[in-house]
C-alpha positions, 0 to 999 in steps of 0.5 A, a space after each residue: 073373318 077379315 080379308 087382306 085385299 093384297 093377299 095372294 089367297 084372296 077368296 075370290 081367286 078360287 071362284 069358277 071361271 067367268 068369261 066376263 071376269 077375264 075381260 074385266 081383268 084384261 081391261 083393268 090391266 090395259 087401263 093400268 098400262 095406259 096410266 103408267 105409260 101416260 106418267 112416263 110420257 107426261 114429261 114431254 108436255 111438262 118438261 119445258 114449263 117445269 124447267 122454266 119454273 125451276 130455272 133449269 138449263 135445257 141439257 138438264 131436262 134430258 137427265 130426267 129421261 135418263 133417270 126414269 129409264 134407269 129405274 124402268 129397266 131395273 124394275 123390269 129386270 127385278 119385278 117380273 120375278 116378284 110378280 111370279 112369286 106374289 101374283 099379278 094382282 099384288 104386283 099390279 096394285 103395289 106398282 100403281 100405289 108406288 107410282 102414285 106416291 112417286 108421281 104426286 111427290 114429283 109435283 113438289 120437286 124443288 131442285 134438280 137432284 130431288 127431281 132426278 131421284 123421284 124420276 128414278 123412283 117413278 121408273 122403278 114403280 112404272 116398270 112392274 105393271 107391264 110384267 104384272 099385266 102379262 102374267 094376268 093375261 097369260 093365266 086368264 086366257 088360253 093359248 088360242 085367245 092370247 093373241 087378241 088379248 095381248 093385241 088389246 093390251 099392247 094398244 095401251 101405249 098407243 092410246 097413252 100417246 094420243 091421250 097424253 098429247 091431246 089432254 096434258 098440254 091444255 091442262 098444263 097451260 090452265 093449271 100448271 105442271 105441278 097439278 098435272 103430276 098431282 092429277 096423274 098421281 091421284 088417278 094412279 091411286 084410284 087404279 091401285 085400289 080398283 086392282 086390289 079389289 077387282 082383279 083375281 090372280 086366276 080363274 080357279 086354283 092352279 087352272 087357267 083357260 084351256 086346262 093348263 096348270 100353273 106351277 110354283 115359280 121361283 121358289 128355289 134359288 136366288 135371283 141369279 139362278 132364276 134368271 139363268 133358268 130363263 136363258 133358253 135359246 128361244 128366249 135369247 132369240 126373242 129378246 134379240 128380235 125385240 131389241 132390233 124391232 124396238 130399235 126401229 120403232 123408237 128410232 122412228 118415233 124420236 127422229 121422224 119429225 126432226 129428220 123430215 123438218 131438217 132434211 126436206 123442210 117439211 113444216 113441224 106441224 105437218 110432220 107431227 100429223 104424219 107421225 100421229 097418223 102412223 100412231 093411229 094405224 099402229 093402234 088398230 094394227 095391234 089387236 088385229 094381228 093378235 086376232 089373226 094369230 089366234 085364227 091361225 092356230 096360235 102360230 105366231 112365228 111366221 107372222 112375226 117374221 113377216 111383220 119385221 120384214 115389212 117394217 124394215 122395208 117400209 123404213 127403207 121406202 120412207 127414207 127415199 121419199 121427198 115430198 109431203 104428199 108421199 110422206 102422208 101416203 106412207 104414214 099408215 103403212 109405216 105405222 102398221 110396221 112399227 107396232 104390229 109385231 109387239 103383241 106377237 113378241 109379247 105373246 111368244 115370250 110368255 108362252 115360251 117361258 110357261 105360265 109359272 115364269 110368264 112375269 119373269 120372262 116379260 120383265 127380262 125381255 122388256 128390259 132387253 128390248 128397251 136397250 134398242 129403244 135407248 141406243 137407236 136415237 143416239 146412233 141415228 143422230 150420229 149418222 145424220 150428223 155425219 152424212 146429212 143423208 135422210 136415207 142413211 138415217 132410215 137405213 140404220 133404223 131398218 137394220 134393227 127389224 131386219 136383224 130381228 127377223 133373222 133372229 125370229 127365223 131361228 126360233 123353234 116355235 114348237 119348243 114351247 112351255 108345255 114341252 119344257 114342263 114335261 121335261 122338268 
């Protein structure tokens, strides 16, 4: 009897639950997210040498980022629903396989149009692994363990930032930008095979840690009907809260260095070190707050509100600083604020939607959150250009997490997935 590795009914799926296996599933999902995020961030290190080799103007290089995010947001919207239909293992494996093909193919880019099409394809394939990881973690970990699991999972983006900026520049200098993308493509293919072989969709058929059951998601109605089923009051508030939070995080990540350099003449290297320090602080903050939320009985609303208010306050404080030493002291605090909320929001979105809709909810919510990521840099640039005020720029950023905290106050934490399943 032959077994299709990509079948949702893999014989290993019905095996008894294993403590070690669930951590293996988490580790693979985390590594896959690190890799797909690295493929996305690689452009920052590879754009200049690629532009020089293809004789592209600087303005054209920005179009590649737009093309990628167009595919990425669309992928999040659609692939979350696909994940709930086929399972996290198939979604994660096929996502990485597609990313491998698109990334490797991008190394052969001969022109602007061809490169833009492949960047959009990379975005389409890179967006599915996030929803697949959320689905797998929601199924494999019980309610009182998901905080720490998602905290570790969300640290992948911070690790990707550190690894990409530490490894890729030297690699590209030695071997060229084309080999950089080829190497990432090969790694994605290896991880696709690992996911297909080692990952299981659930500990036992229909049962996850803590005794919760998995319903059948998305069997009736079209995509529009399934999106409508997600649009509860709590989900919309969580989507808006995340949009405001990501407004602050991506705005800070994009503009902190230029604003410190232009506003106060801080050397670019020193400004980069300050932002890197903030990133390292965020790396440790994510699993810590996830663990804390589990210790508090899986009550995550209050922690999220406090985290967003702290982030907003730190942005205002950072905007009033003037000298290098003050920026260095504030860096770890604003780093904690900029990243600590993410595992809490991700966990709440998955739990509010329920096990059967966890992938769909993760994809749609992340697509909404990326709107904040996309809009904030442009607004901050306009404000700074008009006012030449360092504080005004950071005040604009602080408005995002403040609005997010207000939305979180209105969320009814007790109205979870279990309650809705009972009504259904």
